[in-house]
FIBA-720385 format. One line per 4 residues: number of its first residue (from 1); for each residue x, y, z of C-alpha. Coordinates in steps of 0.1 Angstrom, whole numbers. Example, Ala and Ser with C-alpha at 12.3 -4.5 7.8 and 13.67 -1.06 7.14 Angstrom:
2
1> 123:-45:78 | 137:-11:71
***
This chain:
992
1> 2:-173:518 | -18:-205:517 | -40:-194:545 | -48:-161:527
5> -55:-180:494 | -78:-204:512 | -97:-176:529 | -103:-159:495
9> -114:-191:479 | -139:-198:507 | -153:-163:504 | -155:-166:466
13> -175:-198:469 | -201:-181:491 | -210:-158:461 | -219:-187:439
17> -255:-202:439 | -257:-237:453 | -272:-249:420 | -240:-238:402
21> -218:-257:427 | -238:-289:426 | -221:-318:408 | -244:-343:394
25> -219:-366:377 | -194:-364:349 | -215:-384:324 | -243:-359:324
29> -218:-330:318 | -201:-348:290 | -233:-354:273 | -248:-320:274
33> -222:-297:259 | -220:-289:222 | -193:-266:208 | -219:-238:208
37> -231:-243:243 | -196:-248:257 | -185:-215:242 | -217:-197:255
41> -213:-212:290 | -178:-198:292 | -189:-163:283 | -219:-163:306
45> -200:-177:335 | -177:-146:335 | -202:-120:325 | -231:-131:347
49> -212:-143:378 | -180:-123:377 | -189:-90:361 | -167:-93:330
53> -174:-73:299 | -179:-94:267 | -158:-82:239 | -161:-95:202
57> -133:-114:186 | -108:-92:168 | -100:-101:131 | -71:-125:127
61> -51:-98:109 | -34:-78:137 | -42:-41:138 | -11:-19:142
65> 12:-46:155 | 41:-54:131 | 55:-80:155 | 27:-104:145
69> 16:-121:112 | -17:-132:127 | -36:-128:159 | -23:-158:177
73> -38:-154:212 | -68:-138:228 | -47:-111:244 | -33:-96:212
77> -60:-70:208 | -54:-59:245 | -16:-54:241 | -19:-16:244
81> -35:-20:279 | -8:-44:290 | 19:-20:278 | 1:9:295
85> -1:28:262 | -38:25:254 | -53:57:240 | -71:73:270
89> -98:84:246 | -106:48:236 | -131:25:251 | -103:0:257
93> -88:22:283 | -118:16:306 | -115:-22:304 | -109:-39:338
97> -126:-74:334 | -131:-88:299 | -141:-121:284 | -144:-134:248
101> -139:-161:223 | -110:-151:200 | -102:-164:165 | -66:-173:165
105> -41:-185:138 | -7:-200:147 | 11:-203:114 | 43:-184:108
109> 62:-164:134 | 73:-176:168 | 40:-195:176 | 38:-217:146
113> 18:-249:146 | 17:-255:109 | 42:-283:106 | 25:-302:135
117> -10:-301:121 | -22:-335:109 | 6:-355:126 | -13:-356:159
121> -49:-351:170 | -47:-318:188 | -25:-293:169 | -43:-267:147
125> -34:-236:126 | -68:-221:135 | -85:-224:169 | -108:-206:192
129> -93:-192:224 | -117:-188:253 | -103:-162:276 | -109:-140:306
133> -87:-110:314 | -80:-87:343 | -63:-54:337 | -52:-40:371
137> -81:-57:388 | -79:-92:402 | -48:-113:400 | -36:-148:408
141> -59:-159:436 | -91:-149:419 | -80:-162:385 | -72:-196:398
145> -103:-198:419 | -126:-189:390 | -109:-213:366 | -111:-242:391
149> -148:-235:398 | -158:-233:361 | -140:-266:353 | -150:-287:382
153> -185:-273:391 | -200:-258:359 | -184:-281:333 | -183:-308:360
157> -149:-322:351 | -135:-346:377 | -109:-328:398 | -88:-360:401
161> -81:-359:364 | -68:-324:365 | -31:-314:369 | -17:-279:373
165> 18:-267:365 | 35:-235:378 | 67:-216:369 | 98:-231:387
169> 119:-200:381 | 149:-193:359 | 182:-183:374 | 197:-171:341
173> 168:-145:337 | 168:-137:374 | 132:-149:378 | 122:-167:410
177> 98:-196:413 | 61:-187:415 | 55:-202:449 | 25:-180:454
181> 6:-199:426 | 16:-232:440 | 2:-223:474 | -30:-211:458
185> -36:-244:440 | -30:-263:472 | -54:-241:491 | -81:-249:465
189> -78:-286:473 | -55:-297:444 | -35:-327:455 | 2:-319:461
193> 13:-345:436 | -9:-328:410 | 9:-295:414 | 40:-296:392
197> 69:-272:386 | 82:-264:350 | 107:-240:336 | 108:-212:310
201> 98:-234:280 | 65:-246:295 | 55:-221:321 | 67:-187:310
205> 44:-174:283 | 55:-149:256 | 33:-136:228 | 61:-132:203
209> 97:-121:199 | 88:-90:218 | 58:-79:239 | 39:-87:272
213> 49:-119:290 | 50:-135:324 | 48:-167:344 | 19:-189:337
217> 1:-218:354 | -14:-245:331 | -43:-269:338 | -39:-303:321
221> -64:-331:317 | -58:-369:318 | -81:-386:294 | -74:-420:309
225> -80:-414:346 | -76:-437:377 | -39:-433:378 | -11:-407:386
229> -3:-391:353 | 21:-364:367 | 50:-378:346 | 30:-373:314
233> 23:-336:319 | 42:-316:292 | 56:-348:278 | 38:-345:244
237> 15:-374:254 | -18:-373:236 | -36:-387:267 | -26:-358:289
241> -31:-324:273 | -31:-288:284 | -66:-273:283 | -62:-239:300
245> -33:-215:305 | -35:-188:331 | -8:-161:324 | 1:-135:349
249> 14:-106:328 | 41:-89:347 | 69:-82:321 | 74:-68:287
253> 101:-85:265 | 123:-59:248 | 139:-61:214 | 173:-67:231
257> 159:-97:250 | 156:-79:283 | 126:-78:306 | 108:-47:317
261> 81:-45:343 | 46:-37:329 | 28:-6:341 | 3:-28:360
265> 0:-65:366 | -27:-83:346 | -42:-117:341 | -46:-133:306
269> -61:-167:304 | -66:-189:274 | -85:-222:269 | -87:-237:235
273> -123:-246:227 | -112:-276:206 | -94:-293:235 | -120:-284:260
277> -146:-302:239 | -126:-334:239 | -131:-334:276 | -167:-324:277
281> -177:-347:248 | -156:-376:261 | -134:-378:230 | -97:-386:227
285> -91:-363:197 | -101:-328:189 | -111:-341:155 | -138:-363:170
289> -157:-333:184 | -186:-316:167 | -163:-289:155 | -147:-313:130
293> -170:-344:125 | -192:-327:100 | -162:-316:81 | -146:-351:81
297> -179:-365:69 | -180:-340:41 | -144:-348:31 | -152:-385:29
301> -183:-379:7 | -162:-359:-18 | -131:-380:-19 | -121:-416:-28
305> -105:-422:5 | -118:-447:31 | -136:-432:62 | -116:-413:88
309> -104:-436:116 | -83:-413:137 | -50:-431:133 | -16:-414:138
313> 21:-423:131 | 29:-457:117 | -6:-469:122 | -18:-444:97
317> -9:-462:65 | -7:-439:35 | -12:-409:58 | -49:-410:50
321> -61:-399:84 | -33:-372:86 | -47:-359:53 | -82:-358:67
325> -69:-337:96 | -48:-314:75 | -77:-306:51 | -102:-302:80
329> -79:-279:99 | -67:-258:69 | -102:-252:54 | -112:-237:87
333> -82:-214:87 | -87:-204:51 | -124:-195:57 | -117:-174:88
337> -87:-156:73 | -104:-148:40 | -135:-136:58 | -113:-113:78
341> -97:-99:46 | -65:-119:45 | -62:-135:10 | -35:-159:-3
345> -6:-138:-16 | 31:-133:-18 | 41:-115:14 | 35:-115:51
349> 3:-132:63 | -9:-136:28 | 21:-157:19 | 15:-179:50
353> -21:-184:39 | -10:-193:4 | 12:-220:19 | -16:-233:40
357> -39:-235:10 | -13:-253:-11 | -6:-278:17 | -43:-286:19
361> -45:-290:-19 | -16:-314:-19 | -31:-337:8 | -66:-334:-8
365> -56:-344:-43 | -26:-367:-38 | -36:-385:-6 | -74:-384:-4
369> -77:-385:-42 | -103:-358:-41 | -113:-340:-73 | -104:-303:-79
373> -129:-281:-62 | -134:-303:-32 | -118:-277:-8 | -142:-250:-18
377> -172:-274:-14 | -163:-276:23 | -168:-239:29 | -206:-241:36
381> -199:-268:62 | -174:-245:80 | -199:-217:79 | -226:-239:94
385> -203:-249:123 | -188:-215:131 | -211:-190:115 | -233:-183:146
389> -202:-173:166 | -185:-154:137 | -213:-141:113 | -188:-127:88
393> -185:-162:75 | -220:-162:62 | -216:-129:43 | -182:-139:28
397> -190:-175:18 | -191:-168:-20 | -159:-149:-20 | -141:-176:1
401> -152:-203:-23 | -141:-183:-54 | -106:-175:-40 | -100:-211:-29
405> -110:-225:-63 | -87:-200:-82 | -57:-207:-60 | -62:-244:-61
409> -62:-245:-99 | -29:-225:-100 | -12:-248:-75 | -23:-280:-91
413> -4:-270:-123 | 27:-262:-103 | 24:-293:-82 | 29:-316:-112
417> 61:-299:-123 | 74:-298:-87 | 70:-336:-83 | 89:-341:-115
421> 117:-319:-102 | 119:-338:-69 | 118:-372:-86 | 145:-363:-112
425> 168:-349:-84 | 164:-380:-63 | 172:-402:-93 | 206:-384:-97
429> 215:-387:-60 | 236:-414:-44 | 214:-440:-27 | 231:-435:6
433> 223:-398:6 | 198:-386:32 | 199:-348:25 | 180:-332:-4
437> 199:-303:-21 | 189:-270:-6 | 192:-253:-40 | 165:-274:-55
441> 142:-270:-25 | 147:-232:-26 | 140:-231:-63 | 107:-250:-57
445> 99:-226:-29 | 107:-194:-48 | 95:-202:-83 | 66:-227:-79
449> 53:-214:-46 | 60:-246:-26 | 59:-241:12 | 91:-254:27
453> 72:-277:51 | 54:-292:21 | 87:-300:5 | 97:-317:38
457> 65:-338:38 | 70:-349:1 | 106:-359:9 | 96:-378:40
461> 80:-403:16 | 115:-410:4 | 131:-409:39 | 149:-377:29
465> 153:-343:45 | 164:-310:32 | 198:-295:39 | 186:-270:65
469> 218:-250:67 | 219:-246:30 | 183:-234:30 | 190:-209:57
473> 219:-195:37 | 199:-192:5 | 171:-175:24 | 195:-150:40
477> 211:-143:6 | 177:-137:-10 | 167:-113:18 | 200:-94:14
481> 195:-93:-24 | 160:-79:-20 | 171:-52:5 | 200:-42:-18
485> 176:-39:-48 | 151:-18:-27 | 179:4:-14 | 195:11:-47
489> 224:-13:-43 | 217:-28:-77 | 236:1:-93 | 267:-9:-72
493> 264:-45:-85 | 261:-32:-120 | 293:-11:-116 | 312:-43:-107
497> 302:-58:-140 | 313:-30:-163 | 346:-47:-173 | 328:-79:-182
501> 303:-60:-202 | 330:-42:-221 | 346:-76:-229 | 312:-88:-243
505> 312:-58:-266 | 348:-64:-277 | 339:-100:-285 | 311:-89:-307
509> 283:-105:-286 | 251:-90:-300 | 228:-70:-278 | 198:-88:-263
513> 166:-87:-283 | 140:-80:-256 | 111:-72:-279 | 94:-105:-269
517> 84:-88:-236 | 57:-72:-256 | 46:-105:-272 | 13:-113:-255
521> -24:-114:-265 | -59:-110:-250 | -84:-137:-253 | -121:-131:-257
525> -127:-142:-221 | -105:-114:-208 | -75:-135:-199 | -40:-128:-212
529> -18:-153:-230 | 20:-151:-226 | 36:-175:-251 | 67:-195:-243
533> 100:-181:-251 | 133:-199:-261 | 167:-185:-260 | 205:-193:-262
537> 230:-185:-235 | 255:-161:-250 | 275:-152:-219 | 278:-161:-182
541> 296:-141:-155 | 303:-144:-118 | 316:-113:-101 | 338:-94:-126
545> 347:-124:-147 | 331:-140:-178 | 330:-178:-175 | 321:-206:-198
549> 300:-225:-173 | 285:-222:-138 | 277:-250:-114 | 247:-259:-92
553> 240:-233:-65 | 262:-205:-80 | 246:-171:-84 | 255:-156:-118
557> 245:-132:-145 | 231:-146:-178 | 231:-128:-211 | 208:-143:-237
561> 203:-137:-274 | 166:-128:-267 | 143:-126:-237 | 107:-121:-228
565> 116:-108:-193 | 111:-71:-186 | 141:-54:-171 | 134:-27:-145
569> 132:7:-163 | 107:35:-169 | 95:33:-133 | 82:-3:-137
573> 97:-31:-116 | 114:-61:-132 | 98:-94:-140 | 101:-125:-119
577> 101:-161:-130 | 126:-189:-139 | 145:-207:-167 | 145:-243:-176
581> 170:-261:-199 | 158:-276:-231 | 152:-313:-226 | 154:-309:-188
585> 122:-293:-178 | 124:-302:-141 | 155:-282:-132 | 145:-246:-123
589> 168:-216:-125 | 151:-189:-105 | 155:-154:-119 | 162:-130:-90
593> 167:-98:-108 | 166:-84:-144 | 183:-52:-155 | 197:-35:-185
597> 234:-30:-189 | 249:-14:-220 | 223:-29:-244 | 223:-63:-227
601> 196:-77:-205 | 213:-93:-176 | 193:-120:-158 | 206:-128:-123
605> 199:-164:-115 | 208:-192:-91 | 220:-222:-111 | 199:-254:-105
609> 226:-274:-122 | 255:-269:-146 | 248:-241:-171 | 271:-234:-201
613> 273:-208:-228 | 255:-222:-259 | 228:-240:-238 | 193:-236:-250
617> 168:-226:-224 | 130:-219:-219 | 120:-187:-202 | 90:-187:-178
621> 77:-153:-167 | 56:-150:-135 | 24:-142:-153 | 5:-130:-123
625> 32:-105:-113 | 36:-93:-148 | -1:-88:-154 | -4:-69:-121
629> 24:-45:-133 | 7:-41:-166 | -25:-31:-149 | -7:-6:-127
633> 13:9:-156 | -16:15:-178 | -35:29:-149 | -6:53:-143
637> -9:67:-178 | -47:71:-174 | -42:88:-141 | -16:112:-156
641> -40:121:-184 | -68:128:-159 | -46:151:-138 | -35:171:-169
645> -71:174:-180 | -82:186:-146 | -53:208:-136 | -40:220:-170
649> -12:211:-193 | 12:228:-169 | 12:197:-147 | 45:179:-151
653> 53:143:-140 | 81:143:-115 | 85:105:-111 | 66:73:-108
657> 71:38:-96 | 49:8:-107 | 48:-25:-88 | 24:-53:-87
661> 8:-39:-55 | 4:-1:-61 | 11:30:-81 | 33:59:-68
665> 30:90:-89 | 48:123:-83 | 37:155:-101 | 41:193:-100
669> 15:210:-79 | 14:241:-58 | -11:226:-33 | -27:194:-24
673> -57:184:-44 | -91:194:-30 | -118:168:-22 | -137:177:-53
677> -105:174:-75 | -98:140:-61 | -133:129:-68 | -131:143:-103
681> -98:125:-110 | -113:92:-100 | -144:98:-120 | -124:106:-152
685> -103:75:-147 | -133:53:-142 | -149:66:-173 | -119:56:-194
689> -119:22:-177 | -156:16:-184 | -152:26:-221 | -127:-3:-223
693> -105:17:-247 | -79:-2:-268 | -42:5:-260 | -22:12:-292
697> 16:10:-293 | 41:16:-321 | 78:23:-324 | 86:54:-345
701> 115:78:-349 | 118:104:-321 | 115:132:-346 | 81:120:-358
705> 70:113:-323 | 76:149:-313 | 52:161:-340 | 22:143:-322
709> -2:168:-307 | -8:162:-270 | 23:140:-265 | 33:137:-229
713> 71:134:-222 | 92:135:-191 | 127:149:-186 | 147:119:-197
717> 168:107:-227 | 147:85:-250 | 159:59:-274 | 155:63:-311
721> 131:50:-323 | 107:54:-294 | 76:35:-284 | 44:55:-284
725> 16:43:-261 | -18:58:-269 | -52:51:-253 | -80:48:-277
729> -64:63:-308 | -41:44:-332 | -6:58:-336 | -9:63:-374
733> -40:84:-368 | -21:105:-344 | 7:110:-369 | -17:120:-396
737> -29:150:-376 | -66:140:-380 | -71:127:-345 | -94:151:-326
741> -99:130:-295 | -81:141:-263 | -64:111:-248 | -34:98:-230
745> -3:97:-253 | 31:89:-239 | 65:77:-248 | 70:45:-228
749> 90:13:-228 | 68:-4:-202 | 44:-33:-206 | 7:-24:-208
753> -28:-38:-209 | -44:-41:-244 | -77:-26:-231 | -83:-2:-203
757> -112:-23:-189 | -86:-46:-174 | -78:-20:-148 | -111:-27:-131
761> -111:3:-108 | -87:29:-94 | -87:46:-60 | -63:73:-48
765> -56:62:-12 | -31:89:-5 | -23:124:-18 | 0:149:-2
769> 26:175:-8 | 61:160:-5 | 79:194:-9 | 67:228:-21
773> 56:224:-57 | 54:186:-58 | 27:162:-47 | 26:124:-45
777> -3:101:-52 | -5:65:-40 | -32:46:-59 | -45:10:-60
781> -64:-8:-86 | -88:-38:-91 | -98:-57:-61 | -76:-35:-38
785> -96:-5:-50 | -129:-23:-44 | -118:-31:-8 | -107:5:-3
789> -142:17:-14 | -159:-8:9 | -137:2:38 | -146:39:32
793> -183:32:32 | -180:12:64 | -162:41:81 | -187:66:67
797> -216:46:83 | -197:45:116 | -192:83:115 | -229:89:107
801> -240:66:134 | -218:83:160 | -230:118:148 | -266:107:152
805> -259:95:188 | -242:127:197 | -269:150:183 | -297:130:197
809> -288:137:234 | -294:174:240 | -286:172:277 | -258:147:281
813> -240:139:313 | -203:145:316 | -196:108:315 | -216:104:283
817> -198:132:265 | -164:118:276 | -173:84:263 | -185:98:230
821> -153:119:228 | -132:87:231 | -152:71:203 | -145:101:181
825> -108:97:188 | -108:60:181 | -127:65:148 | -104:93:138
829> -74:69:141 | -93:43:120 | -100:69:93 | -63:80:92
833> -49:45:91 | -72:25:68 | -67:25:30 | -98:43:17
837> -104:69:-10 | -84:100:-1 | -113:123:-9 | -135:104:16
841> -107:104:42 | -106:142:40 | -144:145:43 | -145:121:73
845> -116:139:90 | -134:172:87 | -165:158:102 | -147:141:130
849> -127:172:138 | -159:192:142 | -174:165:164 | -142:165:186
853> -143:203:189 | -179:203:200 | -173:174:224 | -143:192:239
857> -163:224:243 | -192:205:260 | -168:187:283 | -151:219:293
861> -185:235:302 | -198:205:321 | -165:202:340 | -166:239:350
865> -202:234:361 | -194:203:381 | -163:219:396 | -183:249:408
869> -208:227:425 | -181:206:442 | -162:237:453 | -193:252:470
873> -198:220:490 | -161:218:500 | -160:255:510 | -190:250:532
877> -172:221:549 | -139:239:553 | -148:275:559 | -119:298:568
881> -92:271:568 | -57:282:560 | -49:248:546 | -77:230:528
885> -70:193:520 | -98:169:511 | -111:143:486 | -134:149:457
889> -152:124:435 | -139:130:399 | -128:107:371 | -103:131:355
893> -75:153:366 | -92:181:346 | -122:181:370 | -100:180:400
897> -79:209:388 | -110:230:379 | -124:224:414 | -92:235:429
901> -92:266:408 | -128:274:418 | -120:270:455 | -90:293:451
905> -113:319:437 | -136:316:466 | -108:313:493 | -79:332:477
909> -57:331:509 | -60:293:515 | -36:266:504 | -58:240:486
913> -52:204:477 | -77:179:465 | -73:141:459 | -96:118:439
917> -94:81:446 | -103:61:415 | -117:26:419 | -110:-2:413
921> -75:7:401 | -65:25:433 | -51:54:413 | -51:88:430
925> -54:121:411 | -39:151:429 | -42:188:422 | -32:218:444
929> -29:256:443 | -13:281:467 | -17:319:468 | 7:339:447
933> 36:351:469 | 32:323:494 | 68:318:506 | 63:288:528
937> 56:261:502 | 53:259:464 | 25:240:447 | 50:218:428
941> 69:210:460 | 37:201:479 | 22:180:451 | 55:161:445
945> 59:153:482 | 24:140:485 | 24:120:452 | 59:105:460
949> 44:94:493 | 18:75:472 | 45:60:449 | 38:84:420
953> 50:117:406 | 39:153:401 | 49:186:385 | 38:222:381
957> 47:257:391 | 50:277:422 | 12:283:424 | -4:254:406
961> 6:217:403 | -9:182:397 | 2:146:398 | -8:110:403
965> -1:82:428 | -17:50:441 | -35:41:473 | -44:6:482
969> -75:14:503 | -94:42:520 | -73:40:551 | -41:47:532
973> -58:77:515 | -69:91:548 | -33:89:561 | -22:107:530
977> -47:135:536 | -35:141:571 | 1:139:560 | -5:164:532
981> -21:189:556 | 7:186:582 | 33:190:554 | 18:223:544
985> 13:236:580 | 49:227:589 | 63:244:558 | 43:276:566
989> 53:276:603 | 89:271:594 | 88:301:572 | 66:324:593
***
């Protein structure tokens, strides 16, 4: 093994120019590489010297991969290749050697560096991964050889400072030690005491809980030198750090934890640019490289903190330098994520980004004493550093700054209250206590948006930790509650409480006054004001029993004399928020669910401390979530009106559901809406939005409401009196009968905007028939609608560009048409899966289908033409042969099969088999045909025998069959040809 590796290494060196192998001293190398030139050198090394294809960085939001929150490694976008499931129509399917610099985020999920950022000088949430890949091409020998040459000869890093690790095996998983890799490194001249074995944790790489994985070999660098640092490798020592990881993808981790062999072995290497620069620029910290120094300088200029000194641990008094690192790292992450369309939010990657932003705000304001707005002021500096490599940062600078400023202002308000909650809780605890109550931490997390790791950091200042077991239990309970609510289990919970509710009625407890949910106003600047609300606790219950008090941590139902919370009804989801007790504003009672039960509004809460009947409380509605629901509910009314105007009064609403994220609207319809109808609906809705019509509401008796012309009702029981919601026309005017304006008029208990302009925009992103006679619309509003329109325009431009390229070439080659056909398929998938206006989706789908049909027709004609030409050549070579077996140059099984068919037409009595050997994959395509009535051998039997001999498979009929296999070299293929011919002859002789 070592001899073979050494031979390959020597041969590889002969291909490199002498100038590339010349080492002129480390000092020169360390002085000449900037972040930009180091990145470019990496790309050029693999593209110019080793024929790799440069591929742009994928966005940090994973595409079609629910197992990931963010792209966390360079190989994420290539996962379909590694799994063998890449769309054969896509350009990706042709990848063999690839190189790029990938934007990566490791925060949330399995690979999560968030809590480590700032504590040391090398962890980051965002980093750039330089990587080269081989998909069924080269493997361990070549990968190690190229890496070693780039590091020691191009970057001129001293070999004596490098250490390599390899996988030592894992008996429990049935995985042997990677001795092959160890021998390769030794053959490259690495000293034996610098080649070190490590187990699963360090040298078996996995992308996530599931997905491609395999043994890896890591290259580590000793910043000190002139010593043997083997004992410090993988020991979390800041002086000896990993700089490059070479992963040999051989397995796929299944959901059950098992390992399955990948369809083909591949190489995935990743080298963090940040750590590489510490070596090339002779720095001991990533934050001392030119990727960070401009940021650290800008932070110092905008804060009241002393200059950055690079200290860690106890030496970092006041955690000032940690704060510098946190802010510098997090602002890079925020810029890259927002530029790629991930905005701070409440779920998934958006929630993780929200926590990153809030962590940065806390360190910026509390530790660095920076003024509000400092974070956003750093965005241009990030753009200057990274913009050349990732140009989207330039175009999105304004949006990034705006979003950071808005979110910072929101969190600073919550931060003050959160610190009061923590301080008050600590003052009540025993001095010997070391664990902070999980219930308080969870309340901060759920209601004030505190990241859990931020709570840990704030508690570390008091030498405290959170009760982790309690936190996990609360998180699990919250997850279960959410799933029950989504699945309709809320009704089962309500049924359990019927006895308690009956007892409330028998005691004469008055029904809840929830009219305050409508008590809000609109300022002249367009913002809504939701006034505070006070209430008295009338009843408490746990399970099926009414109680006089509940203790800290208990989940219970609370009935109040009045509430401003909206209980789920009328298709609108319930409000979120929390309670506080009067005189005790720093104890938060999170409200998990709000629902109606027999005239009472039941608030399901988790008690932050003891709560008793008679207590006075303050109610705090989540204003952002409430406003988003108001926008969607008003937009639903306008949409319903537009549909009735367009399709006629016979349209009947069959159901709707309004959340903060989107509108779902079901209505009677005999067919899906046409493109023009979808466009008209959006145009009508936009007109009402632009007119900024006032929303009028009034409660009136049902009898009078039924007299209103144009009133829209649904099949449900209404209360009496009922609430009328009218767009643009006051309710008294409707009742007078003098209103001549056609408008939206509905009976509705939901919360609405006060003016339609607040909707911003509406886009129908989906419309389809659910069952015969009923259609469903999914629509988004505001910024989501704007993003959908922008995405639609982007896809339109791509379709137009592709159409122009297809029509411009009047005499394309077969390879050209096949490549364009793959592009059509890829673009079709993007159009189907991207939220865009539904009318535009339909138009683009029609155009793409036409392009695909034309491409398929052209491919078929060119393949027939090519097959005819190949058949003539082969027939001339094998005239009058009873068994014709040969090779043919063809990239697809379709061409091979057509050539066989043509040969059979020209030589109808012959048994014909053709093989095509694809390079560099070694894949063999096989097709054969035998005359009808040939009793000696069937086509399927012949093809299966040959392909099985090549390690593959085949199938077909008695007369026609095809299959695939693999041949390592030409000699193996020639042997197969002779074997295939003898097989057919023997079968015929045996029969005849």
